[in-house]
N, C-alpha and C positions, 0 to 999 in steps of 0.2 A: 358029358364032355363035348366041347367044341374043339375041332382041330382046324386051324387055318393052314393052308398050303401056300408057302411063299417061295417065289423064285428068287434068284440073286438080284434081279431088278426090283422086286418087291421089298427085299431087305434094305436096299439102298434108299427106298422111299419112305421108310418108317418115320413117323413124326409124332411129336408130343403136342398136347393141347390141354387147356383147362376149360371146363364148362360150368359156369354158374347155374345155368338152368338144370343141368344134370345133377349137380350137388343138391339143388333145391328139391327136385322130384325124388331123388334117391333118399333124401333125409326123411321122407315119409316112412321109409322102412324102419328107421330107428324109433320113430314115434309109435309105429304099429307093433313092433316087437323089440323093446329095449334090451332084452336079455341077449340078443344076438350082436349087440353093439356096445360092449362094456367100455370101450375107449371113448365113446361119445356120450356116456351116461350123464356127465356133468352138464352137457348141453341139453339133453333131454329134460333133466330136472330144472334147469334154468328157464326153459321156455314154457313149462307147464301152466303158469298163470295166464299166458296169452292164448292158449289153444282154444279155449271155449268161445272166443270171439270170432273164430274162423269158420268158414262154411264147409263143414264136414260132409254135407250132402253132396258136394262136388268132390272134395279131396279124397273121399273114400273110394272113388272110382279110378283113381290115378295110380294105385298100387294094389296088387291082389294078394291073396294069402301066401303065394309062393314067391312074393317079392318081385313079380313081373310088372312092367309098366308099358304103356303104348309108346312105340318108338318115336312118334312125332313130338312127344314131350321132351325128348333128349336129342335134338338135332346134332349131328356129328360136328364137333367144333373144329376150327381150322387153325387156331393159334393159342399160345399160352396167355394171350391178352384178350381173349374173347369177353365181350361185354354182355350183361344180362339183357339189356334192351334190344340188342341186335338179335339175340336168340328168341326173345318173346315175339319179335316181328315175324321170324320164321315160323314159329308155332302158330301164330294168328293167321298165317297165310295158307295153312294146310287145307287141302280140299276136303269137302264133306265126305266123299266116298272113303278116303283114307282114314279120316277121323272115325267114322262109324265102324269100319272094318277092324281097326286096331283096338278101339275100346271094347268091341264085342269079343275079339280074340282073347283079350286079357281077362275080361270079366264074365264071359259066356252069356252076356246080355247087354243091351244098350238101354240105359236109363232114359226115361222120358224127360224132355226139356233140357237135356245136357247139350250145350253148344260150345263151339270153339271159343267164341267171344267170352262166355261166362268162365270157362276154364282159365283163360289168360287173366281175366280180372281177378279171380280167386288166387291164382298163383302170385300175382303182383302183391296182393294183400298178405299172403303167406310170407313172401320174401321180406317185406317191410317189418313184419311182426317178429319172425323167428330166425331169419337168416342175416339180414343186413347188419344187425348189431354185432355179429360175430364173423362176418365175411372177411374182414382184413386179416384176422388171425388164421382163419381157414385157408385163405388164398396164399398166405405166406408159407404154410406147410406144403401146399401143392406146388408152388413155384420153386421152393427149395428142393423138393424131390426131383423135379424136372432137371434142375441144374446138376444134381448128383448123377442122374441117369445119363445125362449128356457127357459127363466126365468119364463114366464107365465105358460108354460107347466109344469115345475117342481113344481111350487108353487100352481097352481090351477087346473091342469089337462088338458087333450087334448081337452075336450069339450069347456072349457073357452078359450083356445088358438084359436081354430077354429072360435069361435063366435066373436073374436076380430080382425079377419083379414080384415074386411072391410064391408061397408054398404050393399054390394050386396051378401055377403056370410053369411050363417047361418047354424048351426048344431043342430040337436036334434034327439034322438032315433035312432042313426045309419045312419041318412040321412044328407049328406052335400049338401046343396042347393046353387047353384051359379046362381044368377039372371043376366039379361041383357047380356047374352052371347050366347044363342042358340034359334033359331026359325026355326022349332018347338021345343018345349021342349022335353027332352029325359032323360032317367034314365039308368045308367050303374053301374054294380057291380065292385068294386075294385078287389074282388075275389083273394086275395093273391098276386096281382101284385105290391103292394106298391103304396102309394100316395106320390108324390113329391110336396112340397110347395115351390114356387119360387117367391120371391119378385121381382117386376118389376116396373120400373119408367114409363112404356109406356102402361098401362092397357087400359083405366084409372081405370075401375072398377074391372075387373077380366079378366084373359086370360085362355082359355082352348084349347085343341087340336082341329084342324079343322075336322079331321077324326073321325067318330063314331067308338067307340071301341078301340081307340088308348090307349097307356099306360097312366094310370091316372096321370094327371098333373094339377096343379092349380097355375096360376100366380095371385098375389094379390098386392095391393098398399102398399109400405113400409111407415113406419112412418118417419117424418122428411123431407119430400120432400119440404115443404114450405121454408126450410132454405138451400136447396141444392145449390142455386146460390147466397146466401146472401153475401158471401165473393168473391168479383170480382177478387182480386189479392191477392197472398200470402203476409204475412207480411214481412217487411225487416228484415235483420239480427239483427239490433238494436232492432226492435220491439220484435222479437223472444227472444232476450237476456233479455229484460225487463220482458217477460212473464214467462220464465222458468229458467232464470239465465244464465250468460255469459258462464260458463264452460259447462253446459249441452247443450246450443245452439251450442257451438263450436263442441262438440262431435257429435251432429246430422249432422252438415255440413260435418264432416269427414267420416260419414258412407255412402259413395257413393258405397261401396261394403262391404260385411261381414268382420268384423275385430275382433281381440281378444282384451282383456283388456291390455295385454302387448304391443301389437301393438299400441293401442291408447295412452298408457302411454308414449311410446317412442316419438310419434308424438307431444304430448302435453308437454313433458319434466316434467312430474309429476310421482308420484309413482303409481304402479298398484292398490294399495288399494284405493287411492283417486279416480281414474277412476272408480273402481268397485262400490264405493258408489253412484256416479252419474248415472252409468248404472242401478243399482238396482232401483233407484227412477224413471228413465225413463221407466224401465220395468213395475213397479207397476202402472204407470199412462198410460200405453198402447202406449207409443211412440217408444219403442224398444222391440224386441223379440230376444230370445236366441236360438241357434241351436247348438247341440253338434255334432262334427265331430271327431271321434276317441277320443283322450284325450283333444282336444281343444273345447272351447266354443266360438262360433262366434256370434257377435251381429249385427243386421241389423235394420233399421227403419221399422216401421209398416206402413200400409196404412193410419192410422190416422196421423202419422208424415209426410207422403208424402203430405197429404191434407193440413197440417199446413204450411209446408215449400215450397210447390209447386214443390217438387222434385219427382223423380221416385224411388219407393221402391226397384226395382230390379237393 
């Protein structure tokens, strides 16, 4: 068990983040021991044909038999919008002493010829092969969970939110206890460093830093995982049109890049006001988001829309 001691000030500074790098590294757990991750079994099965092309001479050193990983591979994220490339830059910049110490601590040995540069290269290959095709769907679940936790926090307080994170996590009287994660048990003070809460699909119960005294971080299981793989294929254009209406479905298919109301109106050969009405409804239902650039307002599909249509929101 790990127990974090939080002052009232620490509780006020609790924040949420999503880490693509952490999901990538932690997903190796599911490939190593699929039986512990029944909710991700469809993903494990789907990626099997791609695994033999990956460099397991490197990947096998990134997670051990007890599901521990070197902390430098999972830098503490700072935002729900964290990007993979930014995290890979942080990983690539780790100093050699930290790299060797953490790899050795996790594996009880340091393999010859293993370098930070090679680890980053192999992780990038791993991401493209087995994570990128599914990341929109995964991130939608993670982002939706953060929105839900934020609602609980504002309506019922930090204590209620922390106590709802998962069966292995409990909070009372300034002590946040995380069970099934550390043997022997330990206690650490947050002490103004900030506690980051990070939903992860590959816990399965909770995730904490490997190093004692590392920056406070808690990975917890997000809601909705049971439905993560329930839609095997995106709906057809006709199905989508029946769901949200033909004009709005057409607008979503045109948003392959950020576009203005006037641009879309010209493409559809309708008035800008007609397009604006459809965009406002799509925006209220979470399928489209607006971004102001100078005097222009650009519209783009959200991750929810990408999940619905099977497209890339970028």
